[in-house]
A tleap script that builds the chain and sets N, CA, C and O, in Angstrom:
source leaprc.protein.ff14SB
mol = sequence {
  NMET ARG HIE MET LYS ASN THR VAL LYS LEU
  GLY ARG THR THR ALA GLN ARG GLU ALA LEU
  PHE ALA ALA LEU LEU SER ASN LEU ILE LEU
  ARG LYS ARG VAL ARG THR THR LEU PRO LYS
  ALA ARG ALA ALA LYS ARG LEU ALA ASP ARG
  LEU VAL THR THR ALA ARG LYS ASN THR LEU
  ALA ALA LYS ARG GLN VAL LEU ALA ARG ILE
  LYS ASN GLU SER ALA MET GLN GLU LEU PHE
  GLY PRO VAL ALA THR ALA MET ALA GLY ARG
  ALA GLY GLY TYR THR ARG ILE VAL LYS LEU
  GLY LYS ARG MET SER ASP SER SER GLU MET
  CYS TYR LEU GLU TRP VAL ASP TYR VAL PRO
  ALA ALA PRO LYS LYS LYS ALA LYS LYS ASP
  GLU GLY GLU ALA CLYS
}
set mol.1.N position { 0.831 -1.188 0.000 }
set mol.1.CA position { 0.000 0.000 0.000 }
set mol.1.C position { 0.872 1.247 0.000 }
set mol.1.O position { 2.011 1.219 0.466 }
set mol.2.N position { 0.339 2.322 -0.517 }
set mol.2.CA position { 1.119 3.549 -0.656 }
set mol.2.C position { 0.777 4.579 0.420 }
set mol.2.O position { 0.715 5.773 0.125 }
set mol.3.N position { 0.561 4.155 1.624 }
set mol.3.CA position { 0.260 5.104 2.687 }
set mol.3.C position { 1.477 5.989 2.942 }
set mol.3.O position { 2.594 5.490 3.075 }
set mol.4.N position { 1.262 7.294 3.010 }
set mol.4.CA position { 2.303 8.280 3.312 }
set mol.4.C position { 3.427 8.312 2.272 }
set mol.4.O position { 4.532 8.761 2.579 }
set mol.5.N position { 3.168 7.852 1.070 }
set mol.5.CA position { 4.155 7.883 -0.009 }
set mol.5.C position { 3.717 8.944 -0.998 }
set mol.5.O position { 2.931 8.653 -1.899 }
set mol.6.N position { 4.196 10.143 -0.857 }
set mol.6.CA position { 3.737 11.226 -1.715 }
set mol.6.C position { 4.880 11.886 -2.475 }
set mol.6.O position { 4.876 13.102 -2.667 }
set mol.7.N position { 5.860 11.094 -2.910 }
set mol.7.CA position { 6.957 11.600 -3.717 }
set mol.7.C position { 6.504 11.711 -5.165 }
set mol.7.O position { 5.937 10.766 -5.714 }
set mol.8.N position { 6.749 12.849 -5.782 }
set mol.8.CA position { 6.454 13.035 -7.194 }
set mol.8.C position { 7.675 12.562 -7.968 }
set mol.8.O position { 8.744 13.161 -7.856 }
set mol.9.N position { 7.533 11.502 -8.751 }
set mol.9.CA position { 8.703 10.880 -9.372 }
set mol.9.C position { 9.131 11.534 -10.688 }
set mol.9.O position { 10.313 11.502 -11.030 }
set mol.10.N position { 8.199 12.120 -11.425 }
set mol.10.CA position { 8.481 12.843 -12.661 }
set mol.10.C position { 9.221 12.000 -13.699 }
set mol.10.O position { 9.932 12.551 -14.539 }
set mol.11.N position { 9.067 10.685 -13.658 }
set mol.11.CA position { 9.692 9.814 -14.649 }
set mol.11.C position { 11.198 9.779 -14.573 }
set mol.11.O position { 11.856 9.582 -15.594 }
set mol.12.N position { 11.765 9.964 -13.397 }
set mol.12.CA position { 13.211 10.007 -13.214 }
set mol.12.C position { 13.633 9.071 -12.091 }
set mol.12.O position { 12.832 8.705 -11.231 }
set mol.13.N position { 14.900 8.691 -12.117 }
set mol.13.CA position { 15.440 7.928 -10.999 }
set mol.13.C position { 15.654 8.867 -9.821 }
set mol.13.O position { 15.531 10.084 -9.959 }
set mol.14.N position { 15.972 8.303 -8.669 }
set mol.14.CA position { 16.149 9.114 -7.469 }
set mol.14.C position { 17.281 10.116 -7.636 }
set mol.14.O position { 17.135 11.279 -7.260 }
set mol.15.N position { 18.392 9.689 -8.186 }
set mol.15.CA position { 19.545 10.575 -8.359 }
set mol.15.C position { 19.228 11.704 -9.341 }
set mol.15.O position { 19.601 12.854 -9.110 }
set mol.16.N position { 18.542 11.374 -10.432 }
set mol.16.CA position { 18.169 12.399 -11.407 }
set mol.16.C position { 17.200 13.402 -10.804 }
set mol.16.O position { 17.302 14.602 -11.058 }
set mol.17.N position { 16.256 12.910 -10.003 }
set mol.17.CA position { 15.267 13.779 -9.372 }
set mol.17.C position { 15.932 14.704 -8.351 }
set mol.17.O position { 15.606 15.889 -8.289 }
set mol.18.N position { 16.843 14.185 -7.566 }
set mol.18.CA position { 17.551 15.021 -6.590 }
set mol.18.C position { 18.383 16.085 -7.281 }
set mol.18.O position { 18.436 17.224 -6.818 }
set mol.19.N position { 19.041 15.730 -8.395 }
set mol.19.CA position { 19.830 16.709 -9.145 }
set mol.19.C position { 18.929 17.783 -9.763 }
set mol.19.O position { 19.279 18.963 -9.769 }
set mol.20.N position { 17.774 17.372 -10.281 }
set mol.20.CA position { 16.825 18.321 -10.860 }
set mol.20.C position { 16.359 19.332 -9.821 }
set mol.20.O position { 16.360 20.537 -10.075 }
set mol.21.N position { 15.960 18.840 -8.650 }
set mol.21.CA position { 15.464 19.738 -7.610 }
set mol.21.C position { 16.574 20.593 -7.027 }
set mol.21.O position { 16.330 21.739 -6.649 }
set mol.22.N position { 17.795 20.061 -6.944 }
set mol.22.CA position { 18.917 20.867 -6.459 }
set mol.22.C position { 19.173 22.043 -7.395 }
set mol.22.O position { 19.410 23.163 -6.944 }
set mol.23.N position { 19.123 21.783 -8.693 }
set mol.23.CA position { 19.334 22.852 -9.673 }
set mol.23.C position { 18.178 23.857 -9.653 }
set mol.23.O position { 18.407 25.066 -9.682 }
set mol.24.N position { 16.937 23.358 -9.604 }
set mol.24.CA position { 15.774 24.253 -9.571 }
set mol.24.C position { 15.799 25.146 -8.331 }
set mol.24.O position { 15.568 26.351 -8.426 }
set mol.25.N position { 16.077 24.558 -7.178 }
set mol.25.CA position { 16.050 25.330 -5.934 }
set mol.25.C position { 17.196 26.319 -5.853 }
set mol.25.O position { 17.006 27.443 -5.387 }
set mol.26.N position { 18.385 25.926 -6.300 }
set mol.26.CA position { 19.496 26.877 -6.248 }
set mol.26.C position { 19.273 28.034 -7.215 }
set mol.26.O position { 19.623 29.172 -6.902 }
set mol.27.N position { 18.697 27.762 -8.386 }
set mol.27.CA position { 18.379 28.845 -9.319 }
set mol.27.C position { 17.254 29.727 -8.789 }
set mol.27.O position { 17.263 30.938 -9.010 }
set mol.28.N position { 16.296 29.142 -8.102 }
set mol.28.CA position { 15.234 29.937 -7.488 }
set mol.28.C position { 15.810 30.878 -6.432 }
set mol.28.O position { 15.409 32.039 -6.345 }
set mol.29.N position { 16.738 30.385 -5.641 }
set mol.29.CA position { 17.340 31.203 -4.590 }
set mol.29.C position { 18.180 32.321 -5.193 }
set mol.29.O position { 18.108 33.464 -4.739 }
set mol.30.N position { 18.970 32.005 -6.203 }
set mol.30.CA position { 19.885 32.997 -6.766 }
set mol.30.C position { 19.186 33.996 -7.678 }
set mol.30.O position { 19.529 35.179 -7.666 }
set mol.31.N position { 18.214 33.550 -8.469 }
set mol.31.CA position { 17.570 34.427 -9.453 }
set mol.31.C position { 16.196 34.917 -9.045 }
set mol.31.O position { 15.618 35.759 -9.733 }
set mol.32.N position { 15.659 34.415 -7.947 }
set mol.32.CA position { 14.370 34.828 -7.379 }
set mol.32.C position { 13.158 34.350 -8.170 }
set mol.32.O position { 12.027 34.498 -7.708 }
set mol.33.N position { 13.374 33.784 -9.343 }
set mol.33.CA position { 12.266 33.356 -10.194 }
set mol.33.C position { 12.768 32.319 -11.185 }
set mol.33.O position { 13.836 32.487 -11.773 }
set mol.34.N position { 11.999 31.237 -11.378 }
set mol.34.CA position { 12.396 30.165 -12.287 }
set mol.34.C position { 11.206 29.826 -13.173 }
set mol.34.O position { 10.081 29.705 -12.688 }
set mol.35.N position { 11.451 29.673 -14.466 }
set mol.35.CA position { 10.409 29.256 -15.403 }
set mol.35.C position { 10.551 27.766 -15.634 }
set mol.35.O position { 11.605 27.306 -16.071 }
set mol.36.N position { 9.499 26.998 -15.347 }
set mol.36.CA position { 9.550 25.548 -15.450 }
set mol.36.C position { 8.154 25.004 -15.722 }
set mol.36.O position { 7.200 25.771 -15.856 }
set mol.37.N position { 8.034 23.684 -15.804 }
set mol.37.CA position { 6.727 23.075 -16.013 }
set mol.37.C position { 5.973 23.008 -14.689 }
set mol.37.O position { 6.574 23.063 -13.616 }
set mol.38.N position { 4.676 22.892 -14.776 }
set mol.38.CA position { 3.833 22.932 -13.590 }
set mol.38.C position { 4.084 21.771 -12.616 }
set mol.38.O position { 4.159 22.022 -11.413 }
set mol.39.N position { 4.217 20.518 -13.068 }
set mol.39.CA position { 4.483 19.456 -12.098 }
set mol.39.C position { 5.816 19.627 -11.368 }
set mol.39.O position { 5.907 19.353 -10.171 }
set mol.40.N position { 6.848 20.078 -12.081 }
set mol.40.CA position { 8.144 20.315 -11.435 }
set mol.40.C position { 8.035 21.454 -10.431 }
set mol.40.O position { 8.616 21.383 -9.348 }
set mol.41.N position { 7.301 22.495 -10.777 }
set mol.41.CA position { 7.153 23.640 -9.884 }
set mol.41.C position { 6.391 23.258 -8.622 }
set mol.41.O position { 6.744 23.701 -7.529 }
set mol.42.N position { 5.350 22.441 -8.760 }
set mol.42.CA position { 4.588 22.025 -7.582 }
set mol.42.C position { 5.436 21.192 -6.631 }
set mol.42.O position { 5.333 21.334 -5.413 }
set mol.43.N position { 6.274 20.322 -7.191 }
set mol.43.CA position { 7.141 19.510 -6.345 }
set mol.43.C position { 8.240 20.355 -5.711 }
set mol.43.O position { 8.581 20.160 -4.544 }
set mol.44.N position { 8.799 21.305 -6.484 }
set mol.44.CA position { 9.883 22.138 -5.966 }
set mol.44.C position { 9.368 23.161 -4.953 }
set mol.44.O position { 10.114 23.580 -4.069 }
set mol.45.N position { 8.117 23.560 -5.073 }
set mol.45.CA position { 7.528 24.528 -4.131 }
set mol.45.C position { 7.532 23.970 -2.719 }
set mol.45.O position { 7.878 24.677 -1.772 }
set mol.46.N position { 7.153 22.714 -2.571 }
set mol.46.CA position { 7.160 22.089 -1.248 }
set mol.46.C position { 8.564 22.078 -0.659 }
set mol.46.O position { 8.753 22.371 0.521 }
set mol.47.N position { 9.556 21.735 -1.498 }
set mol.47.CA position { 10.931 21.674 -1.010 }
set mol.47.C position { 11.474 23.061 -0.673 }
set mol.47.O position { 12.200 23.221 0.308 }
set mol.48.N position { 11.128 24.057 -1.476 }
set mol.48.CA position { 11.607 25.416 -1.235 }
set mol.48.C position { 11.043 25.967 0.074 }
set mol.48.O position { 11.761 26.611 0.838 }
set mol.49.N position { 9.771 25.717 0.332 }
set mol.49.CA position { 9.177 26.184 1.581 }
set mol.49.C position { 9.828 25.514 2.787 }
set mol.49.O position { 10.030 26.154 3.819 }
set mol.50.N position { 10.155 24.241 2.664 }
set mol.50.CA position { 10.839 23.543 3.750 }
set mol.50.C position { 12.247 24.084 3.961 }
set mol.50.O position { 12.711 24.199 5.096 }
set mol.51.N position { 12.937 24.422 2.851 }
set mol.51.CA position { 14.288 24.972 2.974 }
set mol.51.C position { 14.282 26.313 3.701 }
set mol.51.O position { 15.154 26.574 4.530 }
set mol.52.N position { 13.313 27.155 3.398 }
set mol.52.CA position { 13.233 28.461 4.070 }
set mol.52.C position { 12.941 28.277 5.556 }
set mol.52.O position { 13.512 28.975 6.394 }
set mol.53.N position { 12.060 27.347 5.881 }
set mol.53.CA position { 11.758 27.077 7.278 }
set mol.53.C position { 13.002 26.592 8.007 }
set mol.53.O position { 13.241 26.980 9.150 }
set mol.54.N position { 13.793 25.751 7.362 }
set mol.54.CA position { 15.043 25.288 7.957 }
set mol.54.C position { 16.046 26.422 8.065 }
set mol.54.O position { 16.759 26.524 9.063 }
set mol.55.N position { 16.111 27.282 7.041 }
set mol.55.CA position { 17.082 28.373 7.034 }
set mol.55.C position { 16.773 29.426 8.091 }
set mol.55.O position { 17.681 30.116 8.555 }
set mol.56.N position { 15.517 29.561 8.477 }
set mol.56.CA position { 15.150 30.546 9.497 }
set mol.56.C position { 15.714 30.190 10.865 }
set mol.56.O position { 15.815 31.064 11.726 }
set mol.57.N position { 16.091 28.916 11.093 }
set mol.57.CA position { 16.709 28.515 12.359 }
set mol.57.C position { 18.119 29.087 12.497 }
set mol.57.O position { 18.552 29.413 13.603 }
set mol.58.N position { 18.834 29.209 11.381 }
set mol.58.CA position { 20.163 29.812 11.317 }
set mol.58.C position { 21.152 29.138 12.265 }
set mol.58.O position { 21.861 29.811 13.012 }
set mol.59.N position { 21.194 27.810 12.232 }
set mol.59.CA position { 22.161 27.058 13.002 }
set mol.59.C position { 23.102 26.322 12.054 }
set mol.59.O position { 22.848 26.235 10.852 }
set mol.60.N position { 24.184 25.797 12.605 }
set mol.60.CA position { 25.129 25.046 11.795 }
set mol.60.C position { 24.480 23.788 11.221 }
set mol.60.O position { 24.723 23.432 10.068 }
set mol.61.N position { 23.664 23.123 12.018 }
set mol.61.CA position { 22.967 21.924 11.541 }
set mol.61.C position { 22.019 22.268 10.395 }
set mol.61.O position { 21.903 21.510 9.433 }
set mol.62.N position { 21.340 23.414 10.498 }
set mol.62.CA position { 20.427 23.838 9.433 }
set mol.62.C position { 21.203 24.123 8.151 }
set mol.62.O position { 20.740 23.784 7.062 }
set mol.63.N position { 22.378 24.742 8.266 }
set mol.63.CA position { 23.193 25.023 7.076 }
set mol.63.C position { 23.642 23.732 6.412 }
set mol.63.O position { 23.670 23.638 5.185 }
set mol.64.N position { 23.992 22.745 7.212 }
set mol.64.CA position { 24.408 21.461 6.648 }
set mol.64.C position { 23.252 20.738 5.980 }
set mol.64.O position { 23.439 20.102 4.943 }
set mol.65.N position { 22.071 20.824 6.551 }
set mol.65.CA position { 20.897 20.196 5.945 }
set mol.65.C position { 20.552 20.841 4.608 }
set mol.65.O position { 20.232 20.147 3.643 }
set mol.66.N position { 20.617 22.159 4.553 }
set mol.66.CA position { 20.303 22.880 3.311 }
set mol.66.C position { 21.352 22.590 2.253 }
set mol.66.O position { 21.016 22.372 1.089 }
set mol.67.N position { 22.629 22.586 2.646 }
set mol.67.CA position { 23.704 22.332 1.692 }
set mol.67.C position { 23.628 20.903 1.149 }
set mol.67.O position { 23.978 20.667 -0.007 }
set mol.68.N position { 23.179 19.958 1.959 }
set mol.68.CA position { 23.008 18.589 1.484 }
set mol.68.C position { 21.917 18.505 0.427 }
set mol.68.O position { 21.966 17.637 -0.445 }
set mol.69.N position { 20.938 19.392 0.491 }
set mol.69.CA position { 19.827 19.370 -0.461 }
set mol.69.C position { 20.157 20.119 -1.753 }
set mol.69.O position { 19.892 19.606 -2.841 }
set mol.70.N position { 20.733 21.329 -1.655 }
set mol.70.CA position { 20.903 22.149 -2.859 }
set mol.70.C position { 22.305 22.095 -3.446 }
set mol.70.O position { 22.479 22.428 -4.618 }
set mol.71.N position { 23.311 21.689 -2.678 }
set mol.71.CA position { 24.674 21.454 -3.181 }
set mol.71.C position { 25.297 22.675 -3.859 }
set mol.71.O position { 26.068 22.530 -4.807 }
set mol.72.N position { 24.972 23.864 -3.384 }
set mol.72.CA position { 25.518 25.088 -3.967 }
set mol.72.C position { 25.803 26.069 -2.834 }
set mol.72.O position { 24.885 26.567 -2.181 }
set mol.73.N position { 27.080 26.338 -2.613 }
set mol.73.CA position { 27.492 27.157 -1.474 }
set mol.73.C position { 26.961 28.591 -1.570 }
set mol.73.O position { 26.494 29.146 -0.576 }
set mol.74.N position { 27.031 29.187 -2.752 }
set mol.74.CA position { 26.561 30.572 -2.886 }
set mol.74.C position { 25.050 30.673 -2.712 }
set mol.74.O position { 24.553 31.654 -2.158 }
set mol.75.N position { 24.315 29.664 -3.181 }
set mol.75.CA position { 22.863 29.659 -2.994 }
set mol.75.C position { 22.515 29.488 -1.517 }
set mol.75.O position { 21.544 30.070 -1.033 }
set mol.76.N position { 23.306 28.692 -0.805 }
set mol.76.CA position { 23.062 28.509 0.621 }
set mol.76.C position { 23.280 29.823 1.375 }
set mol.76.O position { 22.489 30.172 2.252 }
set mol.77.N position { 24.332 30.543 1.043 }
set mol.77.CA position { 24.600 31.819 1.707 }
set mol.77.C position { 23.521 32.841 1.395 }
set mol.77.O position { 23.138 33.628 2.262 }
set mol.78.N position { 23.031 32.836 0.171 }
set mol.78.CA position { 21.935 33.739 -0.215 }
set mol.78.C position { 20.646 33.383 0.538 }
set mol.78.O position { 19.897 34.264 0.960 }
set mol.79.N position { 20.405 32.078 0.695 }
set mol.79.CA position { 19.212 31.630 1.406 }
set mol.79.C position { 19.257 32.031 2.878 }
set mol.79.O position { 18.259 32.501 3.423 }
set mol.80.N position { 20.397 31.851 3.517 }
set mol.80.CA position { 20.505 32.187 4.931 }
set mol.80.C position { 20.639 33.689 5.156 }
set mol.80.O position { 20.420 34.169 6.268 }
set mol.81.N position { 20.995 34.434 4.116 }
set mol.81.CA position { 21.123 35.880 4.251 }
set mol.81.C position { 19.830 36.597 3.926 }
set mol.81.O position { 18.920 36.630 4.754 }
set mol.82.N position { 19.728 37.176 2.729 }
set mol.82.CA position { 18.574 38.006 2.382 }
set mol.82.C position { 17.233 37.277 2.329 }
set mol.82.O position { 16.210 37.847 2.708 }
set mol.83.N position { 17.221 36.032 1.867 }
set mol.83.CA position { 15.940 35.332 1.699 }
set mol.83.C position { 15.316 35.007 3.053 }
set mol.83.O position { 14.136 35.279 3.272 }
set mol.84.N position { 16.095 34.430 3.957 }
set mol.84.CA position { 15.546 34.045 5.266 }
set mol.84.C position { 15.144 35.261 6.082 }
set mol.84.O position { 14.147 35.218 6.802 }
set mol.85.N position { 15.903 36.344 5.982 }
set mol.85.CA position { 15.534 37.550 6.741 }
set mol.85.C position { 14.289 38.206 6.159 }
set mol.85.O position { 13.491 38.776 6.903 }
set mol.86.N position { 14.107 38.135 4.843 }
set mol.86.CA position { 12.909 38.708 4.226 }
set mol.86.C position { 11.661 37.901 4.586 }
set mol.86.O position { 10.563 38.454 4.649 }
set mol.87.N position { 11.824 36.605 4.822 }
set mol.87.CA position { 10.691 35.739 5.137 }
set mol.87.C position { 10.498 35.551 6.639 }
set mol.87.O position { 9.692 34.716 7.051 }
set mol.88.N position { 11.211 36.300 7.457 }
set mol.88.CA position { 11.179 36.090 8.913 }
set mol.88.C position { 9.788 36.336 9.500 }
set mol.88.O position { 9.410 35.669 10.464 }
set mol.89.N position { 9.029 37.259 8.953 }
set mol.89.CA position { 7.726 37.586 9.505 }
set mol.89.C position { 6.595 36.702 9.013 }
set mol.89.O position { 5.475 36.812 9.512 }
set mol.90.N position { 6.856 35.825 8.045 }
set mol.90.CA position { 5.807 34.988 7.472 }
set mol.90.C position { 5.718 33.659 8.208 }
set mol.90.O position { 6.722 33.138 8.694 }
set mol.91.N position { 4.525 33.124 8.284 }
set mol.91.CA position { 4.312 31.842 8.957 }
set mol.91.C position { 4.431 30.669 7.991 }
set mol.91.O position { 4.385 29.519 8.426 }
set mol.92.N position { 4.580 30.920 6.721 }
set mol.92.CA position { 4.674 29.869 5.713 }
set mol.92.C position { 4.231 30.419 4.376 }
set mol.92.O position { 3.883 31.595 4.272 }
set mol.93.N position { 4.241 29.588 3.360 }
set mol.93.CA position { 3.822 30.033 2.038 }
set mol.93.C position { 4.791 31.038 1.452 }
set mol.93.O position { 4.408 32.158 1.113 }
set mol.94.N position { 6.050 30.637 1.332 }
set mol.94.CA position { 7.094 31.557 0.900 }
set mol.94.C position { 7.189 31.682 -0.616 }
set mol.94.O position { 7.781 32.636 -1.120 }
set mol.95.N position { 6.618 30.738 -1.344 }
set mol.95.CA position { 6.714 30.748 -2.803 }
set mol.95.C position { 5.319 30.766 -3.417 }
set mol.95.O position { 4.325 30.454 -2.761 }
set mol.96.N position { 5.276 31.138 -4.684 }
set mol.96.CA position { 4.009 31.096 -5.421 }
set mol.96.C position { 4.270 30.591 -6.828 }
set mol.96.O position { 5.391 30.654 -7.334 }
set mol.97.N position { 3.217 30.092 -7.446 }
set mol.97.CA position { 3.280 29.592 -8.815 }
set mol.97.C position { 2.384 30.481 -9.673 }
set mol.97.O position { 1.201 30.652 -9.378 }
set mol.98.N position { 2.954 31.041 -10.729 }
set mol.98.CA position { 2.219 31.889 -11.667 }
set mol.98.C position { 2.147 31.138 -12.994 }
set mol.98.O position { 3.172 30.912 -13.638 }
set mol.99.N position { 0.955 30.757 -13.399 }
set mol.99.CA position { 0.791 29.975 -14.616 }
set mol.99.C position { 0.964 30.856 -15.849 }
set mol.99.O position { 0.528 32.007 -15.874 }
set mol.100.N position { 1.613 30.291 -16.875 }
set mol.100.CA position { 1.903 31.035 -18.099 }
set mol.100.C position { 1.148 30.531 -19.315 }
set mol.100.O position { 1.055 31.246 -20.314 }
set mol.101.N position { 0.612 29.336 -19.262 }
set mol.101.CA position { -0.045 28.758 -20.421 }
set mol.101.C position { 0.750 27.569 -20.923 }
set mol.101.O position { 1.676 27.099 -20.262 }
set mol.102.N position { 0.383 27.092 -22.088 }
set mol.102.CA position { 1.009 25.887 -22.616 }
set mol.102.C position { 2.207 26.213 -23.496 }
set mol.102.O position { 2.231 27.223 -24.199 }
set mol.103.N position { 3.202 25.329 -23.439 }
set mol.103.CA position { 4.389 25.456 -24.276 }
set mol.103.C position { 4.038 25.032 -25.696 }
set mol.103.O position { 3.270 24.089 -25.891 }
set mol.104.N position { 4.591 25.716 -26.681 }
set mol.104.CA position { 4.241 25.457 -28.080 }
set mol.104.C position { 4.669 24.068 -28.540 }
set mol.104.O position { 3.916 23.412 -29.260 }
set mol.105.N position { 5.835 23.603 -28.155 }
set mol.105.CA position { 6.374 22.372 -28.718 }
set mol.105.C position { 5.618 21.125 -28.285 }
set mol.105.O position { 5.248 20.302 -29.123 }
set mol.106.N position { 5.384 20.978 -26.984 }
set mol.106.CA position { 4.755 19.745 -26.510 }
set mol.106.C position { 3.504 19.984 -25.671 }
set mol.106.O position { 2.970 19.045 -25.082 }
set mol.107.N position { 3.039 21.206 -25.610 }
set mol.107.CA position { 1.815 21.579 -24.919 }
set mol.107.C position { 1.869 21.309 -23.415 }
set mol.107.O position { 0.849 21.020 -22.789 }
set mol.108.N position { 3.075 21.408 -22.842 }
set mol.108.CA position { 3.217 21.278 -21.390 }
set mol.108.C position { 2.809 22.580 -20.725 }
set mol.108.O position { 3.074 23.663 -21.247 }
set mol.109.N position { 2.169 22.472 -19.584 }
set mol.109.CA position { 1.748 23.657 -18.835 }
set mol.109.C position { 2.988 24.296 -18.214 }
set mol.109.O position { 3.697 23.650 -17.443 }
set mol.110.N position { 3.251 25.556 -18.542 }
set mol.110.CA position { 4.430 26.268 -18.050 }
set mol.110.C position { 4.024 27.258 -16.957 }
set mol.110.O position { 2.879 27.707 -16.899 }
set mol.111.N position { 4.986 27.586 -16.095 }
set mol.111.CA position { 4.695 28.506 -15.003 }
set mol.111.C position { 5.990 29.109 -14.477 }
set mol.111.O position { 7.085 28.644 -14.793 }
set mol.112.N position { 5.843 30.149 -13.672 }
set mol.112.CA position { 6.953 30.715 -12.923 }
set mol.112.C position { 6.825 30.244 -11.485 }
set mol.112.O position { 5.734 30.260 -10.916 }
set mol.113.N position { 7.935 29.826 -10.899 }
set mol.113.CA position { 8.027 29.570 -9.468 }
set mol.113.C position { 8.854 30.709 -8.910 }
set mol.113.O position { 10.011 30.881 -9.293 }
set mol.114.N position { 8.270 31.496 -8.000 }
set mol.114.CA position { 8.955 32.683 -7.506 }
set mol.114.C position { 8.648 32.909 -6.041 }
set mol.114.O position { 7.697 32.349 -5.496 }
set mol.115.N position { 9.468 33.737 -5.409 }
set mol.115.CA position { 9.235 34.112 -4.019 }
set mol.115.C position { 8.019 35.022 -3.945 }
set mol.115.O position { 7.722 35.741 -4.899 }
set mol.116.N position { 7.322 34.995 -2.832 }
set mol.116.CA position { 6.099 35.775 -2.672 }
set mol.116.C position { 6.396 37.274 -2.726 }
set mol.116.O position { 5.598 38.041 -3.265 }
set mol.117.N position { 7.527 37.697 -2.175 }
set mol.117.CA position { 7.839 39.123 -2.158 }
set mol.117.C position { 8.580 39.587 -3.411 }
set mol.117.O position { 9.041 40.727 -3.459 }
set mol.118.N position { 8.704 38.727 -4.429 }
set mol.118.CA position { 9.397 39.091 -5.664 }
set mol.118.C position { 8.526 40.001 -6.515 }
set mol.118.O position { 7.351 39.719 -6.751 }
set mol.119.N position { 9.120 41.093 -6.972 }
set mol.119.CA position { 8.434 42.013 -7.875 }
set mol.119.C position { 9.274 42.093 -9.143 }
set mol.119.O position { 10.402 42.585 -9.095 }
set mol.120.N position { 8.754 41.620 -10.282 }
set mol.120.CA position { 9.553 41.651 -11.505 }
set mol.120.C position { 9.826 43.080 -11.968 }
set mol.120.O position { 9.015 43.985 -11.773 }
set mol.121.N position { 10.972 43.250 -12.576 }
set mol.121.CA position { 11.342 44.567 -13.091 }
set mol.121.C position { 10.455 44.920 -14.282 }
set mol.121.O position { 10.028 44.045 -15.035 }
set mol.122.N position { 10.191 46.196 -14.435 }
set mol.122.CA position { 9.377 46.663 -15.561 }
set mol.122.C position { 10.149 46.429 -16.857 }
set mol.122.O position { 11.369 46.596 -16.882 }
set mol.123.N position { 9.461 46.047 -17.932 }
set mol.123.CA position { 10.161 45.828 -19.198 }
set mol.123.C position { 10.739 47.132 -19.729 }
set mol.123.O position { 10.154 48.205 -19.584 }
set mol.124.N position { 11.907 47.003 -20.348 }
set mol.124.CA position { 12.575 48.180 -20.901 }
set mol.124.C position { 11.862 48.629 -22.167 }
set mol.124.O position { 11.435 47.811 -22.982 }
set mol.125.N position { 11.743 49.930 -22.317 }
set mol.125.CA position { 11.119 50.472 -23.522 }
set mol.125.C position { 12.177 50.615 -24.602 }
set mol.125.O position { 13.320 50.989 -24.335 }
set mol.126.N position { 11.772 50.311 -25.818 }
set mol.126.CA position { 12.694 50.444 -26.935 }
set mol.126.C position { 12.798 51.916 -27.311 }
set mol.126.O position { 11.804 52.640 -27.332 }
set mol.127.N position { 14.007 52.337 -27.605 }
set mol.127.CA position { 14.230 53.726 -27.997 }
set mol.127.C position { 13.784 53.914 -29.440 }
set mol.127.O position { 14.156 53.140 -30.323 }
set mol.128.N position { 12.988 54.945 -29.668 }
set mol.128.CA position { 12.520 55.223 -31.018 }
set mol.128.C position { 13.549 56.083 -31.736 }
set mol.128.O position { 14.108 57.022 -31.169 }
set mol.129.N position { 13.783 55.739 -32.994 }
set mol.129.CA position { 14.727 56.519 -33.795 }
set mol.129.C position { 14.038 57.770 -34.308 }
set mol.129.O position { 12.867 57.739 -34.686 }
set mol.130.N position { 14.771 58.861 -34.316 }
set mol.130.CA position { 14.219 60.077 -34.923 }
set mol.130.C position { 14.223 59.896 -36.439 }
set mol.130.O position { 15.157 59.334 -37.012 }
set mol.131.N position { 13.176 60.375 -37.063 }
set mol.131.CA position { 13.069 60.177 -38.504 }
set mol.131.C position { 14.082 61.020 -39.247 }
set mol.131.O position { 14.502 60.644 -40.341 }
set mol.132.N position { 14.486 62.144 -38.689 }
set mol.132.CA position { 15.469 63.002 -39.356 }
set mol.132.C position { 16.857 62.368 -39.317 }
set mol.132.O position { 17.626 62.518 -40.267 }
set mol.133.N position { 17.187 61.673 -38.251 }
set mol.133.CA position { 18.495 61.055 -38.155 }
set mol.133.C position { 18.595 59.770 -38.958 }
set mol.133.O position { 19.684 59.396 -39.394 }
set mol.134.N position { 17.488 59.100 -39.157 }
set mol.134.CA position { 17.497 57.828 -39.873 }
set mol.134.C position { 17.828 58.003 -41.343 }
set mol.134.O position { 18.378 57.093 -41.963 }
set mol.135.N position { 17.505 59.153 -41.911 }
set mol.135.CA position { 17.724 59.355 -43.356 }
set mol.135.C position { 18.974 60.065 -43.620 }
set mol.135.O position { 19.309 60.315 -44.778 }
savepdb mol mol.pdb
quit
């Protein structure tokens, strides 16, 4: 029976799945936003929320637990620095999923996985050429 077995396998072996989530989580920590498929984002969201909860303890054991999961020293320092302090007042729900629609090639549901306090930068406006200078 599958009681209490709620691992999302995503068609990968254990090692491949751990490497996938390590890369997704470290990129989420460093870049604040990751574009991925919906099933991967849902699985990574649970892990990211757990990592922030662990990082809020700010102990040596917590740092070792996080480093064992994400395997990236700079991402760990970023998580224990600005990310954990920004999430200090929240009781949970540190990430959100923003759906983007289907991907053209294989019709997979795409989304952004991002921190709740993330505000994307405004798009840059293209500079218009003067018509007198163009000729």
